[in-house]
N, C-alpha and C positions, 0 to 999 in steps of 0.2 A: 504494500500500500504506500503510495507516494506521500511525502511529508507535505502538510498544508499549514503548519504553524508558522507564525511570523514573529519577528523580534526586532527591537532596536537595541543595538550594542552601544554602550556609552563609555567613552574614555572618562576618567575621573577628573584629575587636576586640570583646570582650565575649561571644563565643560560643565561639571556638576558642582564643583567647589572652586573657591578662589585660588588662583595660581599665585604663590607668594615669592617665586623666584628661587626657592630652595625646596627641599623635601617637605611635604606636608604629612606629618605623622602624629602630631600632638592634637588631640581632640579640641583643645581650646583655641588652636590656630586653624582648625578645619571649619571654614565658613561656606555654607551652602549658598550658591549664587541665587540672586533674585530670579523668580520665574521658574526655577527648577521643579519645585513640588507641583505647581500647576501644569507644567509641560508634561511631567511624568504621568500625572492623573489623566490628561487628555490622551496620551499614547496608550495607556492601560485601558481606558474606556473604548478605544478603537480596536482593542483586541491584541495588542502587541505584548509579547514578553519583554521585560526590561532587564538587560543584562550588562553589568559593569565589567569592563575589561581594562585593567590598569597595570602598567609597568611599575614595579616598586623596587628599584635597584638599591635603594638605601638598606634593604635587608642584607643583600650580598656584601655591601660595604660595611656592615656592622654598625650602622647608624641607628637602627631601630629594629624591632622584632615583628614577626607576623601578628602577634597580639596587639601591637600598636596600630597596625593597619586595620585589624578587625574592630578595634575601638572606634576608629574613624568611620568605618563602614556602619557600625551600630548607630553612630550619631547621624549619618546620612539617612539610614533607614527610618529612624525616628522622625527626622525633619520632613521626610517624604511619605509618611503614612504607611511605611512598610510595603511600598509598591514594587520594590526591586525583587525580581525573581531569583537572581543569582549574582554573586560578586566574585569575579575571578581576579587573581593578581599574580604577576610574574615576579618572583623575588630575585631573579638573576641580574647580573650586569656583565657585559662582554669583557670587561677588564678582570673579572673574577671567575666567571663561569659561563658556559654556553647554555642556552635554553631555547627550545622552539616555542615555548610559551610567550616569550618576550616579543612584543611588537617591534619590528615589522613582520615577524613571523605570525602565523595565524592559529596556533594550536589552542589558545583560549577560546577563539571563536568556534573552531572545529569541535571542541569538547561540548560546547553549549548547543551547537547544531545537532549533535548526536543525542545529547541528553534530552532536549526538548522537541526532538524530531522536527526541526525547522526546515523550511524551504528557503535556501539562501537567496533565491530570486525575489522573495517577499520580505527580505530583511535589509536593514540599514545599519550603518555604523556612523556615529557622530563623534568626531575627534578633533583635537586642536593641533595635531602635528601630522606631517606627511607620513610618518611611520604608521600612524593609525590607518590612513587611507591605503597604504601598501598592504597592511594586514587584511583589510576588507577586500581588496582586490584578489588576494591569494585565496580567500575563502568564498569568493563569488558573491559577495555582499556589496550593495551600493554604499558609497561613502559620501559624507558631507563634512566639509572642513569648516570648523568654527574659526573665524578670523583670529589670527595671532600674529606674532612678530616674524614668523617664518615667511620667507619670500619664495613662494612656489606658485607656479602657474597651474592652478587646479580649480575646477568648478564642479559641483556647486560649492560655493563659499558663502557662509552666512555670519551674522554678527554674534549669535548666541544660540542656546538650546531652544529658546522660544521660536526663533526664526526657522531653525531646523525642524521643529515639531510642525510648524505651519506648512513647510514644504512637504514633509512626509504625509501629513493628513490630506493636503491638497492633491497630491499625486494618487493617494489611495482612493479618494473620492472620484477623481477622474478615471481611474482604472475600473472602478465599480460601475460607473456610468457607461463605459465603453462596452461592458459585457452584458448590459441589460437588453 
């Protein structure tokens, strides 16, 4: 039986929470961005699984622990009404260890695709780095780049998760209308 489930994969720092220019691992410095809870609620209402996929190289560098990441994720879940279906993180860093989990590789996405029986053609990834888009391409998932300081020629490019949500829901509505 073919997969019919759909999801929005979400990078964390810079998409869901404020990017502070260094590793975000302390819950008191973990600030959920404006509009994130509302955007996630809209996506969930439209039938999307919501899956966080985040590189957390500070673990490999010994700066913080997986428990610190999980504490930030608990704060994120609480702020967003527990709407997130899964939170994956890659603890590796190329200077310390290799990992196919770490974006730009796609193993975090592939694990979720298998776990939730997702149809990659109905999925999106919203990220703020080109490596996020590379991971989405490898997994056959459409990517949306949230505007950041990286200078890359990639479209679609939007200001924030609110704009990405609008784009995803607009396209979903247009696709539904086409099939009627």
